[in-house]
N, C-alpha and C positions, 0 to 999 in steps of 0.2 A: 505493500500499498504506499502511496507515493504520500510523502509528507505535506502538508497544505502549507502552500506560501504563507508566510509569518502575516503578511499585510497585502491582501493579493490587489493588484492593480486593476482600477475601475475597469470597466469594459469600455474599450476604443473602438471598438469597430465600426466600421461605416455602416449607415443603416440600409436596410435591405433593399430601399429604394435607389441607391447611389451607386455609383460605379467609378472609379477611377477613370475609365473612357469617356464616361458620358461627362464629365466635370470637366474634364482636363480638355475636351473638345467644344465646351459651353463656349458660344461665341460671345466675345466680349465688343463685336464690333455694333452690338443692336443697341444702339444709342437712340434715346428718345428726346427728343427736340421739342420744344414751343410750336405749336402752328402758329405762326405769324401772318396778321392780317396785312396782307399788301394793298396796297392802292398808288395807282399813276397815273400820268396822262401827260399830254404834251400841252404845254401853256403856246397858246397862240397870241402872239400880238395883232390888236385890232385898231387898226387906223381909221378911226371916226371924221370922214371930209363931210363934205354937204351932203345933207340928204336933199333929194330931188322927190318930186311926185310921182316919179315911177316906183315908189316904193308904197304901197296902201298904206292907211291907218293902222290897219288891222296886224301887217308884218311887223310895224314897229313896235307896236304894243306886248306883241309876242315874242321879240327879240329882247325887247328891255325885261319882261319877265323871265326868261330864262337866264340872264344875266346876274339878274339879282339873285336869283335861288343858287347859282354858283359860287358867288362872293359869299352868301347865306354859309352855304356847307362847308366852305373853304374857310372861313371866320370862327367856325364853332369848334372847340376844342374836345377832344372826347373826354367824357365825364368816367372815373374810375370809382371814386367814393363821394356819396352823398353825404355833405357835413350835417343837414338838417333834412331828413328823409320827409316828405310830405305824406308819406302813407305809412301801413304796416308789410310792405310785401319783404320778403326773406332775404338775407343777406347772401344766402345761396344765389345759384342762376336761378331764375324764374322760370325758364322754359322747361328744363329738365332737370329732377334731382337724382342724383348719384346715389345709389343705395349705399355704395360703399362710406358714403360722408354722412349716411342717417345715425345720428343717436336717438335711441329710445329714453334716455336718461331724463326722469322729471326734476324737476326744480322745485325745491322744497323754500318758499320763500322766506318762512321764520329763519330758516339756514341761512339765507344771505344775507337776511337783516344784522342776525349776529356777527357774520363774518365780516359786514361791510364795516362793524364798529371797531373793527381790529384795524381799519386802514388807518396810516398816518398821513395826516396833509391833505384829507379830502377835500377840505375847505378850500383848497387852493388850485383842485385838479380843474385843469383846461378840457380833456376828453376824456370818455372811456370808450376802449375798441373794442367791436364784438365780431368775433370768428365762429361761422358754423351755428349760429342761432339765427330763429326768425324774427320777425316783426313783433308778434305776441309777446316773444319773451325778452324784446329788448325796452316793452313801454313801461313795465314797473321798475326798471332802473332810475328812468326820470324823476321817480318820488325819492328813490332810494338816495341820490346824489345827484340832486337839481340844478346844480349852479355851474353845470358843463354842458358840453357839446355830449352826443351819443351817438358813435361812429359803428354805423355797419360797416365790417372791413371786408371785401370783396376779394375770395380765392379761388382761381381756377383750379378745377380738379386735376390731378395727373392723368396722365395717358392711359388707358386698360392695360397695355400690354408691361406696364412695370407692377413687377412683382416681389414679393420679398426674396426671392432667389436671385433676382437680379441686383436689388441693392447688396445681398448678401451671398457671393458665390462662392463656392468652397475652393475655388483655385482661380488665382489671380497672376499675371505675368510679372512678378514682383522684379524682376532683373531687368525687364524690358526688353527682353529678347526679340521678341515679334511685336509687338507694341507697347503704347502705353496705356496702363487700366486707365478707365474714366467711368464713372459714376452716372447712372441715367440723369438727364436735367428734370427738376420739380419746379413748378409754378410757383412764385411766393406773392404775397401782398404788397400791393403800391401802397407805401404809408404816406399819409397826406404831411404836407409841411406846416401846414394847420388844420383842426387845435393840435395842440401836444398830448400825446396820450399817456397816461397816466396810469392809466387800469387796463389789461388787456382779459377778456373775458372769452374763454372758448369750450364748447362741448363737443366733447369726443365721444365715438361711439365706442362700445363695448359689447362685443358679442360672444358672449361665454360659453354659448353652444359650440363655438368656433376656437380658432388660434388666435384671441383677441391679442394678446402681446407681441404678436408678427402680423399685425395689421396695417400695411402701408398706408392706407388714409389715414388711420389713427396715429401714427408717427408723423404724417405728413402736416397735420395739424398741429401738433406740439411744437414740431420745429417752427413754424408760419409763427404762431404765438410769439417762440424765443425771440425770432427776426423782428418781430413787431418792437419787442420790448428793448431790444437789442439796439435799435435804431435811434433811440432817444438821445440827444445832442447834449442835454444839461446835463447839472448835478443831482438833480431831483431824482427822489425814488420812482421805482415803476414797479408796480406790482402785477401779479399773473394769477389767474385763478381760472382753475379747470372744473367743468362739471362733467364727472365719469364716475362709472359705476365700478371701475377698476382702477389700481392705482397708477400714476403716470410714470415714465420714463424715469428712474431714480436717480440716472447720472447726466440729466440734463438740467432741471432743476433740483437739485439736490436736498437731503434731508435737513441739514442744517438751514437752510432758506427757507422751510416750511414755518410760515406765520401761525397758521390756522388750518384745522382740518375738522369738518363736521359733515356726518352724513356723505355725501357724493360730492362736497367741495373742497379741493384742496387750493388753499391761497399762499401762492410763494413771494417774496419779496429777491429776486436772484441780486447776485452780485453782477453788477452789469459789465465791469472789465473783464471778469473771467466769461460771462454768456457771451460777450462779442466775438470772443476766440472760439467757443463753442461753436456758434454757428457758421465758420470759416469750415469746420473739419467735414470731410466727406459725410455724406449721408447715411454711408454704410461702409460695409469690408471690401465694397467694390475698388477702393482705392487703399494704398497705404497711409495712415494716417498722420498727421504732422504734428510737431510740437506746440505746447502752449507757452505762457511765459511764466506762471505762477511759480515761485519758490515758498521755501518754508521748512518744517522740520520733516526729514526725510529717513526712513530705513529698509531696511532689507527683512523679512519677516517669513519665517516654517512654522509648523506645528507638529509636536509628536505627542501622540495619544494612544491608550490600549495597550501599548507593549514596548519593549525596548529596543524592538530590530532596528530601527533607523537611527538608533544614537550617533552609528558611525558614519553613516552618511550625511548628517546633519554636522558633525563636526571636519567632514570632510570639504562639505559644501562652505563652511564656513573660512577654511583655508584657501579653496579655492577662487571667492571674493577676496579676500587679503592678495591673494597673487595677482589677480587682477588689476589692482592698484587702489580699489576702494576703500575710501576711510568712515563709509557712513556706518550709522547705528546697524548692529545684529540684533533680531528680536526675536526669540521663541517663546513659541505659546508650549506650554506642557501640562498635563493632567497627573494625578495621583498617582498612575501607572509608572510614570518616570522616577525611578528611584532616586536617595542624594548621592549615591555614588556616582550615577550617571549624570545627573546635572552638576555635578562639579567637572565633569569632563566637557560639557557642553559648556559651563562659564570660561574654563579653562581656555575654548577653542574661540572665545569671544562675543558667545551669545549672552544678551541679557535675558533672564528668566522670568517668563510673567505665566504663574501658577493660573491655569483656568477649571472650571467644570466643566467637563464635556457634554454637548448636546446630542441627545438620541436621533437617530431618524425614525421618526413614528410608523413609516412604511416598510422598517426593514425587519428581517426576522431575528430572532436572539442568536447571538454569538455570529452573526454574518458578517461579511468584509466590511459593508457599509453601515455599521450599528450605530457608530459614534461618529460616522465622517461631517455630519453638519456641525463640529465643532469649529471646523474652520470659518464659520460664520463670525468667530471669537474676533477675528482680524478686524472687524469694523467695529470693535470696542478697542483700539487702540489711539485715541483719538489725541494724544500728544503729540501725534505725528500729522501732518496735513497728506503727505501721500507715504505708501509702501509698495514697496515692489515684492509680491508674494512669491517664493520658489518653493517646489515641491523639495524633500529632503533629499530625494535622489538624482540630485541633478549636479552637475559641475558647471560652474561659472568660466568658462576658458577668456575671455574677452571682457573688458569693463562696459558695464551696461548702466553706470549711471544715467546716462542720458534718457532712458526709459521714465525718472520721476518727473520729465517734463511732457509725458504722454497723458493724455485725458483718462481717466475712469471710464471704463473698463477698457484697456489696450491687452491685447491678447494676440497669439497666433490663429490661425484656423485651424479647427479639427477636421469634421466632417461635415456635409450639408452646409448650412448657413450656420453652423456653433462653433465657438471656440475653445480652445484647450485651457484650462484652467491651472496648469502646471506652472506657468508663469503670466501674471496678470499684475496691474497698476489698479490699486484699490486706493481711495479717499476714505480714511476710517469717519464714522458718523453713526452716534448712538440711535438716533432716528432710522437710519438706514439698517441698524442692525434689528432693530425694531419690527421694520417692516418685513425684515426677512424671517423673524421669528412668527409673526402675524398670519402668516401664509403657509407656516411650515405643516399643517395638516392638510392642504389645500392643491398646493402645487405638486403637480407628479414630476419626477425626474427620468429622462429619456435613459439614464443607465442605472438609475437607482442610489446614486451618488450626490455628493455635493457637486460636481460638475453639471449635471443635468438640470439640478436646481437652479444655480446662477445662470444657465444660460435661459431658464424660463423668466426670471427677474430682469437679467441686462440684455433684452435681445438688443438696444443699440449700442454694441461695442465697436470697436475701432482695432483696426488690424495692423499689427506689426509684422515684420519679416519673418520668415519661418526659421530663422538662422536665429532666433533669440529663445526659440523653445524648440530644438532640433529633436526630433525621437530616433533613439536607437532602436530601429525597427525597420523590416523589412517586407513591404507588403507582399503578398500573394501575386503573383502575375507580373512583379519587377522586371523589367527587361535587363539583361546582364550587365549594360552599360549603366543603369539606375543606380545598380548594386556595387558597381566599381566605385562610382562617384561618392555615394554615401560612407561605403570603406575609406575612400581615400579624405572625405570631411572628418571622419571620426579620429583621424591620427594625424594629420597635417600641422607642422611644427614650422612656423610660428601659427596658431590657429585661424581659420576662416571663421568656424562656427562660434556664435558669442554661447551659447547654453546647448548642454547635451543631457538628454534627460534620457533617462537609464529605464527600460521598461524589462520586465521578466524580472528573473532571479536576479538579485541586486550584487554587484562587483564583490563587495565585502562578505557576502552569504558563500561567494564560492570560493575556493583557493586560488589562490593569483596566478596559479600556472595557465590557466586558462578559462575562457567562457564557461560556466557550467550550464547556461540553456543548452548546448549542444548536445547533452544526455538526455533531455525530455523533450520528444517529438513535437509536444504541442507547445513548446516552447523556442523552437529553433527559429522562428521568423525573429527573435529577439538577439541570437547569438553574432557576436563580433569581437573576436580575440583581439582586434585594433581597438576599439573603444575602452575593450576591456584593460589592455595594457594605458590607454589613456587616464582613467581613472585611477591605478595604480602609483602612476607617475606622480599625482598629486598627493595620494596618500604619504608615497615616502620622502615626501616633502615638508612632513607634519614633523614637530617635535616627537621624539619618541614615547613621551608619557603619555601622550594623544591618541597614537598607534595602539596602542594596549586595548583602547576599547572597541576595537575591531576584532579581537581574538574571537576566535571559533568556540562555541559550548558544542558539546559532546552531543547533542542532539543533530546539532547541524553537521556536524562528520559524521554522523551514521546516514544522515538523509543526503548527501553528497555521494557516497560510498552506494548506497542503496539507489542513486540513479546510474551511476557508473555502471554497477552490475547490467540494470535493465538493457543500458545501452550495449553493453559487451554481448548480452543473451541475444538482442536484436540484430548485432551486427552492425550498426548505423554505419554507414559508408564514410562520413566526416574522419571517424577515427581518432578523435578526442578521449576515448575513454582508455586508449591504449598508452598514454602520456603517463608516465610516472610523476607522480606527486611531491616537488620538492618545499613545499611552501611550509616554514617553519613551524605556521601557526597549526599544522597537523599534529606535532609533537608537544604541542604547549597546551596544559589544562589549568585552568583556574577554580575550577569547581569540584566539588567533593565527590563527586563521581565521575570517573576520567574513561572508564572501560567501554567507550563507545562503542566498539566493535562487536560486544555482547548483547548490545538493543538489536542489530541486527540478526539474532536469533528469531524474535518472536515481531518482526517489524510491521507484519501485515496483520499481525491480532485484531488491532483495535487503533482508534485515531489517538493522536497525542496533544496535550495542552502544555503551556508553555509555562502556567501558573509555578510549578516546582522549581524553577530558576530564576522566577523574577526578583526576587528576594535575596537570592546569594548575594552577600560579600565577597568582593575580592582579596584575594591574599594580603597580608601586611606589608610585603615589598611593593604591592600595586600601590596601594594606598599612599606610602612613601612617596613614591613617584609623582602621584597626583597633585600632593601636597607642598611638593616644590616648585610649584608652575608660578 
């Protein structure tokens, strides 16, 4: 029987409806541009000379009428926004209502009245702008905020062929080898010069029977409201009020900007400086994201919970960050399962220890791999930092990635379909965002049962960074030989080309250093690379010896490795790694009370094993002494 992976990787398979072939061939040339109304004609110069009797009076009158009509049309400006609407017509297109933009949210005017009371400076308001509200819904505002203009803002609907998949393609040409990736064009509100807009009110659709969080019209309306607010030229505050039965995008208007929440009303006072930068971001992951200018307290962060297996990985990850030249804070969240002995090693490596209580995934089965992985939500409680770069503990930072601190929340690499990989992501801590994540923990369904799937349902407006920032140690089934060769070359290039290498499958520190032990397990061979394996051990060997001791193998791990080798030998695996003689000194090093791991193989297949018996073991006195000297 195989020893289960101590902390199995969340499923990262492609969705059944997606294939590499389909997505890589997806045309990025399908650009959606606005329909432009074009008008034109030749200007003819008429010279009016002597009019004689050969022109009848009737002809003269007709010519004059035509000239007057042409002059009137020429002089009339197009009207985009009615400052003072004379009737209760909808601010949507009157000729046709696009069902994508239709919102069934009911407005509770008592709630609106309460929220309006929280508006600061409303006595000096010049204008309130309305997006996606009908005339009847605008009228009551004239009583709530009477001494200003009430302006329906016209927003053209996007083209019907713009889908979520066109905004969030699985693959784009990041290196621009064949073309420059470009996002579809969306229409925006033409903001009036006068009156000044002090409050933007928008009503959002929320089809809870469908994929409301990936609704293109819903995203369009939120971005349009943000653009109107960001267009403010003065120093005055602008508020944005959403009427919606589903929560707004949490990283456009962020939790700390939420002034009031009542029923289906969400009132924000955005930081206009940051908002102006956000509206210049690509509308989706159809282009690589661009940096923002905001600065503040920043840190790298990771998390360990439920077992000590990843302690060695986190220590080595810290070493790699320092080797890359970064001096930012290193923060690690740990639960009660991480012993004081292991915490001392993490602290010696440079991590600041933050104890946490685990968060259970209510949809997970007891003792399952994903039972406690919602603990990652605790990252949003690190509010002493303005931004953090989260990294999984099974990663190496090969090149400095401090520049990611300038990227918006959530910046990440693409995973599959329209989704991002949460192994590396930029997070802006906020207690209100943490509460939002917790409020929907029983409601939202994660596509893979883990935190990555959950976060993808909340942060649908994410921003793409190059795949070299989170390069997976993985060979897809069907990869061409040249692709495999390219990946293998990237795993070992010195100086490195990759920024971050993400170790999937069995981890390097849980293998003997002689070769990648994924070779000995048929279902894990897609993660096997001796080149990447050697890259990890190179960083390990650069650590002080007192830190390397946290990467020693326990007896059960040694037994597991030998069991896998025996199965590979029995199956006569053609790669032949099972033939390699182990020279790793850790094979002969034991720091437990029971060191006869060979005897474990006698009854290895009888029953499953647990790690509880060794979690609390103390290291030998000599090991403690080495640690205390750090």
